[in-house]
N, C-alpha and C positions, 0 to 999 in steps of 0.2 A: 484454732483447733477445729478440725472437721467434726461435724455431727455424724452420728451413726446412721448409715443408709440401710434401707430395707434389704438391699441386695447382700448385705453382710450377715444377715441373720440366717441361722440354720433352722430347719423345721424341727419340731420336737423330737422326732425319731433320730435325726442326724445329731442333734445336740446331746441327746442321751448317750450316744456312743462316745463322745469326747468330753463329757461333763467332768469326770474326775480329773483328767489332766488339765482342763481349762480352769477348774476350781483351784487346783494347786498352783497354777501359774498366776491367777489373779490374787490369791492370798499373798504370794510373794510380792506381786506388783503393788499391792495395797500397803504392805508393811511400812515402807518409808513415807507413805502418804497419809498414814494415820498418826495423829498427834494428840496426846493427852494434854489437857489444860486444867490442872488441878485434879481433885479427886472425882469430880462428877461431869466433866465435859470432855468430849472427844470430837475432834474435827477430822473428817476424811476428805482430803482434797481429791476432787473428781477429775477424771479425764475421759478420753474416748474409750479406753479399755474398761474402766470401771462401769461406765454407762452401758456399753455393749453387754457386759456380763449381767448387769441388773435386768436388762430387757430380756435376755435369754432365760434368766431364772424366773421372771414373771410369766413368760410364755409357758414355761414348763410347769410351774406351780398352778397357774390358773387354767392350764390346758387350752391356751389361746391358739386357734388355727385360722380364724377368719382374718383376711388381709386388712380389712378396715379396722378391726380391733387391735391388730398388731401395730398398725400405723398410729393409733391413738396412744399406745404404750410408748412408741418411739417419740412421738411429739412431747409426751409428758417428761420422759427421762432425758431427752436431748436438751431440754431447758436447763439441765444441770451442767452442761458443757460450757466452760468459760468462753467469753468472747475475747476479742483482741485486747490486750493489756489488762486482762482480768484473771484472777484465780477464783475458783468456785469450790465450795466445800459443803458437805452435809455435817451439821452440828448435832451431836447426840447428847442429850442429858441422860446420864447413866447413874442410877442410884442402886448400890448393891442391896440385894434382898427386897427390892420394891415389889416384886411379884407376890411376896408372902404377906404384904401389908393389906389391911382392909381398904376398900375403895376410897373412903374419905381421907385416910392417911396417905395413900398413894397420891391422890390428887394434891394434897397439901405439900408433899415432898417435892413434886414437880413445880407447883405454883410458887415455891420459894424463888424461882428464877424469873418471875414476872418482871418485865421491863428490861430484860437482858438485851433486847434489840435497840435500846436507846443509847447507842454508842459505847456500850460496855465491853464489846469484843473488838480487839484491834490487832493488826499485824504491824509490827515495828520493823522497819528495814533501815538500818543506820538512823539518820535523823528524821526519816519519813514515817509518819504515823498514819496508817490506812485503816479507817473504821470498817467493820463488816457491815454490809448492807443486807438486811434480812429480806428474803423474798416475799414473805407474808407477814403482816403485822398482827399475828395472832397470839402474842405473848400476854395479852390482857384479857383473853377469854376466860370464862369461868373454869374451864378445864383446859389448861395450857398444853400444847403439844410437846412431846419429848424429842421430836425430830424437827430440825429447822434447816433451811437452805440459805446459805450466805454467799456473798460475793465480795471480793476485795478488788477495787480499781487501783492497780499499782501504777504510780507515776513512772513515766519512761525513764527518768533519771535514777529511780530507785531500782529498776530491774537488774542492772549489772551488779548491784551490791549483793544479790543473792549468791553469786559465785565468788564474792570477795571474802576470803576467810577472816579478814580483819574487821569486817562489818558485823555489827550486832543484828541478828534477825531473830525475832521472838514473837510469840503470841501472848497477848495480855488480856485478862478479864478483870474489869474493875467493878463488877456487880457487887454490891455490899454483902450479899450472902455467899459470894464465891470469888473472892479476890485470888488471882492466880497468874503466874507467869511461867512460860516454857520457852527455853531457847531451842530453836530448830536445829536438828542434827544435820551434818553436812550432806548426807544422802537425801534428806527431805528437801533441803535447799536446792540440790541438783535437780530433783524432780520438778520443783516449782519453777526453776529457771527454764527448764525444758518446756513447761506448759506455756510460758510467756514468749518463748522464742518463735 
């Protein structure tokens, strides 16, 4: 999958003129790529379009106009684009009402997920079990992050199974504080198969 190039980016004024239509398009594009895993985990499978939108939004929000700083944003977000044979996702720990909790309780709620990067998140494609590789090992920090970046190295023989309606394709979490399983919808499987093509 191609990385986002500097030449694809609109300057802030140009982007502002098309932002609403782009935002609506990306919301629809993300819909089949967003997968809930139990009550508190969501994975958003990233691709070229999701990363391009994120960079444009960062430029807009932070008012970034310097080409060097724009390139820094591109380098950061392009790391989310999967390589050959990979799927890439942003994993969100989402706890309803967390913003209303006192800081200590908020931290404790997120810290319940410590160790989730130790093989607890997996993609099952037929008989193939593909563990998520977390980009940063920060789940043991005192204040654990609520957003993580993960990759799945999908074996070549498993890739065609994404399009096989008879094959089981699911996300699994075996963390003791959040056991969950979600079967992937056909439209999600189609998106992921396209990512791997």
